[in-house]
C-alpha positions in Angstrom: -20.3 -138.5 -32.0 -22.3 -141.5 -30.9 -22.5 -143.1 -27.5 -20.2 -146.0 -26.7 -21.6 -149.1 -25.2 -21.0 -149.7 -21.5 -18.8 -152.7 -22.3 -17.1 -154.7 -19.6 -14.3 -155.5 -22.0 -13.3 -151.9 -22.2 -12.5 -151.9 -18.5 -10.1 -154.8 -18.5 -7.1 -152.5 -18.2 -8.5 -150.7 -15.2 -8.6 -151.7 -11.6 -11.8 -150.7 -9.7 -13.4 -152.2 -6.6 -16.8 -153.7 -7.0 -19.8 -151.5 -5.8 -20.1 -151.6 -2.1 -16.6 -152.9 -1.5 -14.1 -151.2 0.7 -11.7 -149.0 -1.2 -7.9 -149.0 -0.5 -6.6 -146.1 1.5 -3.5 -144.7 -0.3 -2.9 -141.7 2.1 -4.0 -139.9 5.2 -4.3 -136.2 5.5 -1.4 -134.7 7.5 -1.7 -132.2 10.3 -1.5 -128.6 9.1 -3.0 -126.4 11.8 -6.5 -125.6 13.1 -7.7 -123.6 10.1 -6.9 -126.4 7.6 -8.1 -129.2 10.0 -11.4 -127.4 10.4 -12.0 -128.2 6.7 -10.1 -131.5 6.3 -9.5 -133.2 9.6 -6.0 -134.7 10.1 -6.1 -138.4 9.5 -8.9 -138.3 6.9 -8.5 -141.2 4.5 -7.8 -140.7 0.8 -9.4 -143.6 -0.9 -8.6 -144.9 -4.3 -11.8 -145.7 -6.2 -10.2 -146.8 -9.5 -6.8 -146.8 -11.2 -5.1 -147.6 -14.5 -6.0 -144.4 -16.4 -3.5 -142.7 -18.7 -4.3 -139.2 -17.3 -7.5 -138.6 -15.4 -9.0 -135.1 -15.6 -12.1 -132.9 -15.4 -14.3 -134.5 -12.7 -17.9 -133.3 -12.6 -20.7 -134.4 -10.3 -24.1 -134.9 -11.7 -26.6 -134.3 -8.9 -29.6 -135.6 -10.9 -28.0 -139.0 -11.3 -25.8 -139.2 -8.3 -22.7 -140.0 -10.2 -19.3 -138.6 -11.2 -18.1 -138.1 -14.8 -14.4 -137.6 -15.6 -12.1 -137.6 -18.6 -9.2 -139.9 -19.5 -7.7 -137.6 -22.1 -5.2 -139.9 -23.9 -7.7 -142.8 -23.9 -10.3 -140.5 -25.5 -12.9 -141.6 -22.9 -15.3 -140.1 -20.4 -15.9 -142.5 -17.5 -18.9 -142.7 -15.1 -18.5 -143.7 -11.4 -21.0 -144.1 -8.7 -21.1 -145.8 -5.3 -23.9 -148.0 -6.5 -22.7 -149.0 -9.9 -18.9 -148.6 -9.8 -17.0 -147.7 -12.9 -18.3 -147.7 -16.5 -17.6 -146.1 -19.9 -19.9 -143.1 -20.4 -18.6 -141.9 -23.8 -16.0 -143.2 -26.2 -14.7 -141.6 -28.3 -15.2 -138.5 -26.2 -13.3 -136.1 -28.5 -11.5 -136.8 -31.7 -12.9 -139.3 -34.1 -11.2 -140.6 -37.3 -13.6 -138.6 -39.5 -13.0 -135.3 -37.6 -10.5 -133.1 -39.5 -7.7 -132.2 -39.0 -5.3 -134.9 -37.8 -5.3 -135.1 -34.0 -2.7 -133.5 -31.8 -1.2 -134.7 -28.5 -4.5 -135.1 -26.7 -7.4 -136.9 -28.3 -10.1 -136.7 -25.7 -11.9 -134.2 -23.5 -10.4 -132.4 -20.7 -12.5 -130.3 -18.3 -16.2 -131.2 -17.8 -19.1 -129.3 -16.2 -22.8 -129.8 -15.8 -24.7 -126.6 -16.7 -27.8 -125.2 -15.2 -30.0 -127.3 -17.5 -28.2 -130.6 -16.6 -26.3 -130.7 -19.8 -22.7 -131.8 -20.1 -20.3 -129.2 -21.4 -16.9 -130.4 -22.5 -13.5 -129.0 -23.2 -12.8 -131.0 -26.4 -9.1 -131.0 -26.7 -9.1 -133.4 -29.6 -11.2 -131.2 -31.8 -10.0 -127.9 -30.3 -13.4 -126.7 -29.3 -15.9 -126.1 -26.6 -18.8 -128.6 -27.0 -22.0 -129.7 -25.4 -23.2 -133.3 -25.5 -26.8 -133.8 -26.7 -27.6 -136.9 -24.7 -30.8 -137.6 -26.7 -28.6 -139.1 -29.4 -25.1 -138.6 -28.0 -24.1 -136.1 -30.6 -21.7 -133.2 -30.0 -22.9 -129.6 -30.3 -20.0 -127.2 -31.1 -20.3 -124.0 -29.0 -17.0 -122.4 -29.9 -14.1 -123.5 -32.1 -12.6 -120.2 -33.5 -11.7 -116.8 -32.3 -11.6 -114.0 -34.9 -11.5 -116.7 -37.6 -8.6 -118.6 -36.1 -8.8 -122.0 -34.5 -8.6 -122.3 -30.7 -5.5 -124.0 -29.3 -7.0 -126.7 -27.1 -9.7 -125.7 -24.6 -8.7 -127.0 -21.2 -11.0 -126.1 -18.3 -14.2 -124.1 -17.7 -16.5 -122.4 -15.2 -20.1 -121.6 -15.8 -22.0 -118.6 -14.4 -25.7 -118.8 -13.4 -26.6 -116.8 -16.5 -25.1 -119.5 -18.7 -21.8 -117.7 -19.6 -18.9 -120.1 -20.0 -15.5 -118.9 -19.0 -12.7 -121.1 -20.2 -8.9 -121.4 -20.7 -7.1 -122.3 -23.9 -3.5 -123.3 -23.4 -1.5 -125.2 -26.2 -1.3 -128.5 -24.4 -3.3 -130.4 -27.0 -0.9 -129.5 -29.8 2.0 -131.7 -30.5 4.5 -128.9 -30.5 2.6 -126.7 -28.1 3.5 -123.1 -28.6 5.8 -123.9 -31.6 3.3 -126.2 -33.3 2.6 -125.1 -36.9 -1.0 -125.8 -36.3 -1.2 -123.2 -33.6 -3.2 -120.3 -35.2 -3.6 -117.9 -32.3 -0.4 -116.0 -31.1 -1.5 -116.2 -27.4 -2.9 -118.6 -24.8 -6.1 -117.1 -23.7 -8.9 -116.9 -21.2 -12.3 -116.4 -22.8 -16.0 -115.7 -22.1 -18.6 -117.4 -24.2 -22.2 -116.2 -23.9 -25.3 -118.4 -24.4 -25.9 -116.6 -27.8 -22.4 -117.7 -29.0 -20.5 -114.4 -28.6 -16.8 -115.2 -27.7 -14.7 -112.6 -26.0 -11.0 -112.7 -25.1 -10.5 -111.7 -21.5 -6.7 -112.4 -20.9 -3.8 -113.0 -23.3 -0.8 -112.5 -21.1 -0.8 -115.8 -19.2 1.8 -118.4 -20.3 -0.2 -121.5 -19.6 -3.7 -120.8 -18.3 -5.2 -123.9 -16.9 -7.8 -124.4 -14.1 -10.6 -121.8 -13.7 -13.3 -121.2 -11.1 -15.4 -118.4 -9.6 -15.7 -117.3 -6.0 -19.1 -118.1 -4.4 -20.3 -114.5 -5.0 -19.2 -114.5 -8.6 -17.1 -111.4 -8.1 -13.7 -113.0 -8.5 -12.4 -115.3 -11.2 -9.5 -117.5 -10.3 -7.1 -118.9 -13.0 -4.3 -121.4 -12.5 -1.1 -120.9 -14.5 0.7 -124.2 -15.0 4.1 -122.7 -15.8 6.9 -124.3 -13.8 8.8 -121.1 -14.0 5.9 -119.0 -12.7 3.5 -121.5 -11.0 0.7 -119.2 -9.7 -3.0 -118.8 -9.2 -4.3 -115.5 -10.4 -7.4 -113.6 -9.1 -9.4 -111.2 -11.3 -12.3 -108.9 -10.3 -15.3 -109.7 -12.4 -16.9 -106.5 -13.9 -20.6 -105.8 -14.3 -20.5 -106.4 -18.1 -18.9 -109.9 -17.6 -15.3 -108.8 -18.3 -12.5 -108.9 -15.9 -10.2 -106.2 -14.4 -6.6 -106.2 -13.5 -5.4 -109.6 -12.1 -3.3 -110.2 -9.0 -1.2 -113.2 -7.9 -3.3 -115.0 -5.3 -0.6 -117.6 -4.5 2.8 -118.3 -5.9 3.8 -122.0 -5.8 7.0 -121.7 -7.8 9.1 -122.5 -4.7 7.1 -125.7 -4.2 7.8 -126.8 -7.8 11.5 -126.1 -7.3 11.4 -128.3 -4.2 10.5 -131.2 -6.5 6.9 -131.6 -5.5 4.9 -133.3 -8.2 2.4 -131.3 -10.2 1.6 -127.7 -11.3 -1.3 -125.4 -10.7 -4.2 -127.1 -12.4 -7.9 -127.7 -11.9 -9.7 -126.5 -8.8 -13.0 -126.0 -7.0 -14.3 -123.8 -4.1 -16.2 -124.5 -1.0 -19.2 -122.5 0.3 -16.9 -120.1 2.2 -14.7 -119.4 -0.8 -11.7 -121.6 0.1 -10.0 -123.0 -3.0 -9.2 -126.7 -3.2 -6.6 -126.6 -6.0 -4.6 -129.3 -7.7 -0.9 -128.2 -7.6 2.6 -129.1 -6.4 2.3 -131.9 -3.8 -1.5 -132.6 -4.1 -4.5 -130.5 -3.4 -3.6 -127.2 -1.9 -6.2 -125.4 0.2 -6.1 -121.6 -0.2 -8.1 -118.9 1.5 -9.8 -116.2 -0.6 -7.0 -113.9 0.5 -4.3 -116.3 -0.7 -3.1 -118.0 2.5 -2.0 -121.6 2.1 -3.7 -123.4 4.9 -2.3 -126.9 4.0 -2.2 -129.6 1.4 -3.9 -132.9 1.0 -0.6 -134.6 0.2 -0.5 -137.0 -2.8 2.4 -138.9 -4.4 1.2 -138.4 -8.0 0.6 -135.2 -10.0 -2.9 -134.0 -9.3 -5.0 -132.7 -12.2 -8.3 -131.6 -10.8 -11.0 -132.0 -8.1 -14.8 -131.6 -7.7 -17.4 -131.9 -4.9 -19.9 -134.7 -4.9 -22.3 -136.8 -2.8 -23.8 -134.3 -0.3 -21.2 -131.8 -1.1 -18.7 -132.8 1.5 -16.8 -135.4 -0.5 -14.0 -134.2 -2.6 -13.3 -136.3 -5.7 -9.8 -136.1 -7.1 -8.3 -137.0 -10.5 -4.6 -137.7 -9.8 -2.6 -139.1 -12.7 -3.7 -142.7 -13.2 -6.1 -142.6 -10.2 -9.6 -141.6 -9.2 -9.6 -140.7 -5.5 -11.9 -139.3 -2.8 -11.6 -137.8 0.6 -14.3 -136.8 3.1 -14.2 -133.3 4.4 -16.1 -131.2 7.0 -16.8 -128.4 4.6 -19.2 -128.4 1.7 -18.7 -127.4 -1.9 -20.4 -124.5 -3.5 -23.8 -125.4 -4.9 -24.7 -128.1 -2.2 
């Protein structure tokens, strides 16, 4: 994989304000009670930074450069956005390339992105059904995991990285044309995995229908996994054991009733603030959940919301919502800031 040029022509189909411009406000945060408003004040503006994407996903803030990276999965592109420079192409193709066997499935590009402890970009490469890291010295892709017990992964979706370098990730079938019934699906389950820095891959959970977003609590003792199943739209919480495995999971919050009300979206990508509150893409926008599973309120959005990540000084929440890149200022701060 080689780096794509930052070509202006590649952005013609997108609409983004020039650096320094005022961004359109597409929504304001509704009132939802004191606990929610202590984190996201009522009336806070949701700004649209760019639009025109096919499906935006996987935002990751790079502190060293002061910019956001995010995926457009169908367009096989990773974009870069900053207040100073605006929007540009960071990497294209981000996932599948014509010479990469086998033939691509439903999703060509990358999905979830994270910056690891050594400032390296780790990517969930849907197009090539693997976990990969980008070597930015020559913009080549380093495969970290592509098979479990000799069988190809389904389509790695999202990831969380522990301080020791362990990568925990989800592997639903969304990248396969026929999903669970696709003949190219080699594994009989949709899993949650742990990948150690030395390349050892362990299956942690096999009983989730559509595991999706994944994140740790601030103390690292709880692993949260979103399940994007419209029939059982939940966030799970698992105790993390001393050896890196996980114990018996429990339902943290069940949003199935919100799905049945017709709210757009399913449990998807998420992040946590310093106090352990989850900011989670789900039915209706970004749901804010306490560590004990109370739903404090929702940053209401009119499009399905894929994911979110903290940026700037840690109090800005960047949101990938269907064709849009959004942001909202909060009065809390994300973990790691």
